[in-house]
Each structure stands twice: as C-alpha cells, then as structure tokens.
A tleap script that builds the chain and sets N, CA, C and O, in Angstrom:
source leaprc.protein.ff14SB
mol = sequence {
  NMET ALA ARG THR VAL GLY ALA ILE LEU ASP
  GLU ILE ALA GLU LEU SER ILE GLU ASP GLN
  GLU MET VAL ASP GLU ILE VAL HIE LYS ARG
  ILE ILE GLU GLY LYS ARG GLU GLU ILE TYR
  ALA ASP TYR GLN ALA ALA LEU GLU GLU ARG
  LYS GLN GLY LYS THR LYS SER GLY SER VAL
  GLY ASP LEU PHE ALA ASP ILE CGLY
}
set mol.1.N position { 12.124 55.677 94.500 }
set mol.1.CA position { 11.086 56.884 95.037 }
set mol.1.C position { 10.524 56.169 95.600 }
set mol.1.O position { 10.111 55.297 94.835 }
set mol.2.N position { 10.027 55.888 97.304 }
set mol.2.CA position { 8.874 55.722 98.360 }
set mol.2.C position { 8.065 57.573 98.810 }
set mol.2.O position { 8.561 58.680 99.024 }
set mol.3.N position { 6.291 56.890 98.762 }
set mol.3.CA position { 6.227 58.197 99.180 }
set mol.3.C position { 5.861 58.595 99.875 }
set mol.3.O position { 6.898 58.712 100.528 }
set mol.4.N position { 4.912 59.142 100.655 }
set mol.4.CA position { 4.485 58.578 101.774 }
set mol.4.C position { 3.576 59.261 101.130 }
set mol.4.O position { 3.801 59.925 100.118 }
set mol.5.N position { 1.783 59.055 102.046 }
set mol.5.CA position { 1.313 59.198 101.891 }
set mol.5.C position { 0.050 61.213 101.552 }
set mol.5.O position { -0.625 61.946 100.829 }
set mol.6.N position { 0.842 60.831 103.149 }
set mol.6.CA position { 1.008 62.481 103.121 }
set mol.6.C position { 1.358 63.596 102.774 }
set mol.6.O position { 0.969 64.718 103.099 }
set mol.7.N position { 2.581 63.025 101.676 }
set mol.7.CA position { 3.342 63.865 100.798 }
set mol.7.C position { 2.880 64.038 99.780 }
set mol.7.O position { 3.232 64.949 99.031 }
set mol.8.N position { 1.613 62.853 99.418 }
set mol.8.CA position { 1.114 62.928 98.076 }
set mol.8.C position { 0.223 63.338 97.809 }
set mol.8.O position { -0.370 63.477 96.739 }
set mol.9.N position { -0.106 63.761 99.518 }
set mol.9.CA position { -1.774 64.618 99.717 }
set mol.9.C position { -0.529 65.878 99.273 }
set mol.9.O position { -0.172 66.148 98.126 }
set mol.10.N position { 0.011 66.569 100.674 }
set mol.10.CA position { 0.568 67.973 100.417 }
set mol.10.C position { 0.606 68.294 99.122 }
set mol.10.O position { 0.221 69.368 98.660 }
set mol.11.N position { 1.184 67.153 98.350 }
set mol.11.CA position { 1.093 68.038 96.319 }
set mol.11.C position { -0.159 67.876 95.728 }
set mol.11.O position { -0.379 68.909 95.094 }
set mol.12.N position { -1.310 66.915 95.590 }
set mol.12.CA position { -2.298 66.500 95.343 }
set mol.12.C position { -2.576 68.612 96.545 }
set mol.12.O position { -1.917 69.354 95.816 }
set mol.13.N position { -3.005 69.325 97.461 }
set mol.13.CA position { -3.391 70.020 97.724 }
set mol.13.C position { -2.718 71.842 97.197 }
set mol.13.O position { -2.938 73.004 97.537 }
set mol.14.N position { -2.217 71.431 96.635 }
set mol.14.CA position { -1.174 72.228 95.411 }
set mol.14.C position { -2.122 72.953 94.486 }
set mol.14.O position { -2.580 74.079 94.290 }
set mol.15.N position { -2.215 70.837 93.685 }
set mol.15.CA position { -3.274 71.925 92.829 }
set mol.15.C position { -4.588 72.775 92.995 }
set mol.15.O position { -5.240 73.307 93.894 }
set mol.16.N position { -4.621 72.583 91.433 }
set mol.16.CA position { -6.261 73.398 91.114 }
set mol.16.C position { -7.413 73.085 92.511 }
set mol.16.O position { -6.995 72.791 93.631 }
set mol.17.N position { -8.228 73.157 92.325 }
set mol.17.CA position { -9.624 73.026 92.759 }
set mol.17.C position { -10.373 71.986 91.819 }
set mol.17.O position { -11.257 71.175 92.095 }
set mol.18.N position { -9.660 72.305 90.481 }
set mol.18.CA position { -10.947 71.194 88.990 }
set mol.18.C position { -9.679 70.761 88.971 }
set mol.18.O position { -9.478 71.975 89.006 }
set mol.19.N position { -8.347 70.132 88.946 }
set mol.19.CA position { -7.031 69.563 88.800 }
set mol.19.C position { -7.517 68.597 90.813 }
set mol.19.O position { -6.593 69.291 91.235 }
set mol.20.N position { -7.802 68.153 91.536 }
set mol.20.CA position { -7.646 68.231 92.723 }
set mol.20.C position { -9.363 67.243 92.201 }
set mol.20.O position { -9.281 66.018 92.291 }
set mol.21.N position { -9.986 67.509 91.979 }
set mol.21.CA position { -11.456 67.101 91.436 }
set mol.21.C position { -11.448 65.889 90.703 }
set mol.21.O position { -11.967 64.840 91.087 }
set mol.22.N position { -10.463 66.173 88.967 }
set mol.22.CA position { -10.147 65.001 88.406 }
set mol.22.C position { -9.145 63.462 88.953 }
set mol.22.O position { -9.097 62.345 88.439 }
set mol.23.N position { -8.328 64.114 90.385 }
set mol.23.CA position { -7.984 63.098 90.556 }
set mol.23.C position { -8.313 62.613 91.931 }
set mol.23.O position { -7.539 61.672 92.111 }
set mol.24.N position { -9.307 62.811 93.354 }
set mol.24.CA position { -10.731 62.365 92.867 }
set mol.24.C position { -11.320 61.532 92.109 }
set mol.24.O position { -11.469 60.352 92.425 }
set mol.25.N position { -11.515 61.774 91.588 }
set mol.25.CA position { -12.214 61.196 90.228 }
set mol.25.C position { -11.776 59.236 89.461 }
set mol.25.O position { -12.183 58.142 89.072 }
set mol.26.N position { -10.757 60.067 89.714 }
set mol.26.CA position { -9.730 59.108 88.430 }
set mol.26.C position { -9.517 58.131 90.064 }
set mol.26.O position { -9.702 56.919 90.176 }
set mol.27.N position { -9.213 58.810 90.855 }
set mol.27.CA position { -7.997 57.672 91.790 }
set mol.27.C position { -10.165 56.498 91.793 }
set mol.27.O position { -10.616 55.615 91.062 }
set mol.28.N position { -10.736 57.250 93.010 }
set mol.28.CA position { -12.315 56.899 92.988 }
set mol.28.C position { -12.387 55.264 91.483 }
set mol.28.O position { -12.482 54.055 91.693 }
set mol.29.N position { -12.280 56.072 90.048 }
set mol.29.CA position { -12.090 54.529 88.991 }
set mol.29.C position { -11.539 53.830 89.968 }
set mol.29.O position { -12.282 53.472 90.881 }
set mol.30.N position { -10.304 53.520 90.003 }
set mol.30.CA position { -9.247 53.229 89.816 }
set mol.30.C position { -10.122 52.229 91.404 }
set mol.30.O position { -10.612 51.165 91.027 }
set mol.31.N position { -10.256 52.439 92.559 }
set mol.31.CA position { -10.758 51.674 93.965 }
set mol.31.C position { -11.668 50.541 92.888 }
set mol.31.O position { -11.387 49.380 92.590 }
set mol.32.N position { -12.843 51.400 92.467 }
set mol.32.CA position { -13.556 50.704 91.454 }
set mol.32.C position { -13.579 49.442 90.739 }
set mol.32.O position { -14.359 48.513 90.944 }
set mol.33.N position { -12.959 49.480 90.166 }
set mol.33.CA position { -11.769 49.160 89.145 }
set mol.33.C position { -11.734 47.398 89.490 }
set mol.33.O position { -12.214 46.384 88.983 }
set mol.34.N position { -10.463 47.900 91.198 }
set mol.34.CA position { -8.817 46.897 91.638 }
set mol.34.C position { -10.634 46.430 92.602 }
set mol.34.O position { -10.612 45.204 92.495 }
set mol.35.N position { -11.570 46.671 93.137 }
set mol.35.CA position { -12.757 45.251 93.659 }
set mol.35.C position { -13.408 45.185 92.749 }
set mol.35.O position { -14.524 45.243 93.267 }
set mol.36.N position { -13.655 45.053 91.093 }
set mol.36.CA position { -14.145 44.615 90.273 }
set mol.36.C position { -13.153 43.031 90.826 }
set mol.36.O position { -13.552 42.154 91.592 }
set mol.37.N position { -11.931 43.113 90.181 }
set mol.37.CA position { -10.759 42.362 90.048 }
set mol.37.C position { -10.762 41.679 91.069 }
set mol.37.O position { -11.002 40.476 91.169 }
set mol.38.N position { -10.451 42.543 91.994 }
set mol.38.CA position { -10.890 40.966 93.539 }
set mol.38.C position { -12.049 40.322 93.600 }
set mol.38.O position { -12.056 39.210 94.127 }
set mol.39.N position { -13.075 40.792 93.158 }
set mol.39.CA position { -14.673 40.323 92.631 }
set mol.39.C position { -14.639 39.006 91.810 }
set mol.39.O position { -15.317 37.979 91.856 }
set mol.40.N position { -13.630 39.403 91.066 }
set mol.40.CA position { -13.978 38.524 90.324 }
set mol.40.C position { -13.346 37.571 90.358 }
set mol.40.O position { -13.896 36.503 90.088 }
set mol.41.N position { -11.378 37.625 90.850 }
set mol.41.CA position { -11.138 36.526 91.377 }
set mol.41.C position { -10.828 35.759 92.407 }
set mol.41.O position { -9.992 34.918 92.739 }
set mol.42.N position { -12.201 36.568 92.997 }
set mol.42.CA position { -12.796 35.285 94.110 }
set mol.42.C position { -14.350 34.736 93.270 }
set mol.42.O position { -15.221 34.255 93.995 }
set mol.43.N position { -14.586 34.830 91.903 }
set mol.43.CA position { -15.093 33.870 91.414 }
set mol.43.C position { -14.275 32.859 90.812 }
set mol.43.O position { -14.524 31.654 90.843 }
set mol.44.N position { -13.191 33.456 90.208 }
set mol.44.CA position { -12.294 32.993 89.667 }
set mol.44.C position { -12.217 31.605 90.776 }
set mol.44.O position { -12.807 30.686 90.207 }
set mol.45.N position { -11.802 31.231 91.876 }
set mol.45.CA position { -10.989 30.619 92.789 }
set mol.45.C position { -12.429 30.160 93.061 }
set mol.45.O position { -12.655 30.370 94.253 }
set mol.46.N position { -13.368 29.687 92.527 }
set mol.46.CA position { -15.036 29.776 93.863 }
set mol.46.C position { -14.833 28.436 92.600 }
set mol.46.O position { -14.863 27.280 93.023 }
set mol.47.N position { -14.668 28.635 91.353 }
set mol.47.CA position { -14.582 27.766 90.304 }
set mol.47.C position { -13.915 27.192 90.275 }
set mol.47.O position { -13.882 26.288 89.440 }
set mol.48.N position { -13.074 27.364 91.093 }
set mol.48.CA position { -12.258 26.373 90.095 }
set mol.48.C position { -12.178 25.534 91.832 }
set mol.48.O position { -12.664 24.530 91.312 }
set mol.49.N position { -12.045 25.212 92.961 }
set mol.49.CA position { -12.540 25.192 94.489 }
set mol.49.C position { -13.897 24.463 93.615 }
set mol.49.O position { -13.463 23.322 93.458 }
set mol.50.N position { -15.254 24.486 92.980 }
set mol.50.CA position { -16.670 23.657 93.100 }
set mol.50.C position { -15.780 22.856 92.040 }
set mol.50.O position { -15.845 21.628 92.103 }
set mol.51.N position { -15.094 23.336 91.235 }
set mol.51.CA position { -15.022 21.720 89.759 }
set mol.51.C position { -13.956 21.006 90.551 }
set mol.51.O position { -13.866 19.795 90.347 }
set mol.52.N position { -13.012 21.638 91.549 }
set mol.52.CA position { -12.312 20.084 92.326 }
set mol.52.C position { -12.652 19.467 93.400 }
set mol.52.O position { -11.923 18.702 94.032 }
set mol.53.N position { -14.376 19.925 93.806 }
set mol.53.CA position { -15.091 18.758 94.551 }
set mol.53.C position { -14.874 19.559 95.713 }
set mol.53.O position { -15.110 18.843 96.686 }
set mol.54.N position { -14.567 20.604 96.042 }
set mol.54.CA position { -13.827 21.806 97.292 }
set mol.54.C position { -15.480 22.167 97.978 }
set mol.54.O position { -15.671 22.422 99.167 }
set mol.55.N position { -16.320 22.124 97.149 }
set mol.55.CA position { -17.833 23.310 97.626 }
set mol.55.C position { -18.658 21.679 97.948 }
set mol.55.O position { -18.343 20.497 97.809 }
set mol.56.N position { -19.994 22.528 98.499 }
set mol.56.CA position { -21.200 21.821 98.852 }
set mol.56.C position { -21.995 22.289 97.858 }
set mol.56.O position { -21.408 23.183 97.250 }
set mol.57.N position { -23.685 21.943 97.195 }
set mol.57.CA position { -24.038 23.206 97.599 }
set mol.57.C position { -25.707 22.855 98.119 }
set mol.57.O position { -25.911 21.745 98.611 }
set mol.58.N position { -26.452 23.490 98.034 }
set mol.58.CA position { -27.530 22.476 98.819 }
set mol.58.C position { -28.371 24.085 99.455 }
set mol.58.O position { -28.158 25.242 99.094 }
set mol.59.N position { -29.394 23.528 100.551 }
set mol.59.CA position { -30.173 24.380 100.812 }
set mol.59.C position { -29.524 25.238 102.530 }
set mol.59.O position { -28.513 24.877 103.132 }
set mol.60.N position { -30.507 26.432 102.974 }
set mol.60.CA position { -30.552 26.532 104.257 }
set mol.60.C position { -29.893 25.502 104.773 }
set mol.60.O position { -28.743 25.076 104.872 }
set mol.61.N position { -30.992 25.233 105.074 }
set mol.61.CA position { -31.471 23.299 105.691 }
set mol.61.C position { -30.893 22.301 105.605 }
set mol.61.O position { -31.319 21.424 106.357 }
set mol.62.N position { -29.449 21.839 104.524 }
set mol.62.CA position { -28.998 21.065 104.545 }
set mol.62.C position { -27.269 22.252 104.984 }
set mol.62.O position { -26.285 21.566 105.259 }
set mol.63.N position { -27.080 23.567 105.011 }
set mol.63.CA position { -26.024 23.710 106.057 }
set mol.63.C position { -26.500 22.874 107.269 }
set mol.63.O position { -26.062 21.733 107.416 }
set mol.64.N position { -27.621 23.552 108.372 }
set mol.64.CA position { -27.924 22.922 109.349 }
set mol.64.C position { -28.129 21.640 109.877 }
set mol.64.O position { -28.433 21.205 110.988 }
set mol.65.N position { -27.890 21.171 108.818 }
set mol.65.CA position { -27.829 20.002 108.471 }
set mol.65.C position { -26.384 19.458 109.432 }
set mol.65.O position { -26.129 19.179 110.604 }
set mol.66.N position { -25.479 19.537 107.743 }
set mol.66.CA position { -23.842 19.563 107.546 }
set mol.66.C position { -23.863 20.291 109.412 }
set mol.66.O position { -24.035 19.414 110.258 }
set mol.67.N position { -23.706 21.706 109.950 }
set mol.67.CA position { -23.058 21.989 111.192 }
set mol.67.C position { -23.133 21.436 112.561 }
set mol.67.O position { -22.333 21.262 113.480 }
set mol.68.N position { -25.283 21.075 112.211 }
set mol.68.CA position { -25.703 20.532 113.623 }
set mol.68.C position { -25.546 18.785 113.882 }
set mol.68.O position { -25.857 18.291 114.965 }
savepdb mol mol.pdb
quit
C-alpha cells in the first residue's frame, strides 16, 4: 500500500514530541548513511574507470592544456 509523504507526516504529527524527535533522529541517520553509500558507490565506479584506463591524472595545467 503506497502512502503519500503528507499522510506519513500526519501520522508522525500524532506522535508525542519525544517520539517525533526519535523519528527525526532515525531519518537523519538513514539519510547520512544513504549519502555515505552513494559516495562509496561513486568512489568504486571511479576506481573501476581508472582501472579500465578511462581516466587521466595530472595537474590543473595539464587539464587546461587538454581542453585548450
């Protein structure tokens, strides 16, 4: 059963302040963890691209020389 964000927020509003704070803390921690997982996935993808020779390394001067 799909619920809307508004419906979920309405249900949370019915909780005590303490329980609302607990929900806030849990959601905040899950968001942080999700961002960490995204960063790690991006890192793994970058490592794979480097392994496959799809990336270069160099200085800022090298970058400008390549695009100029």
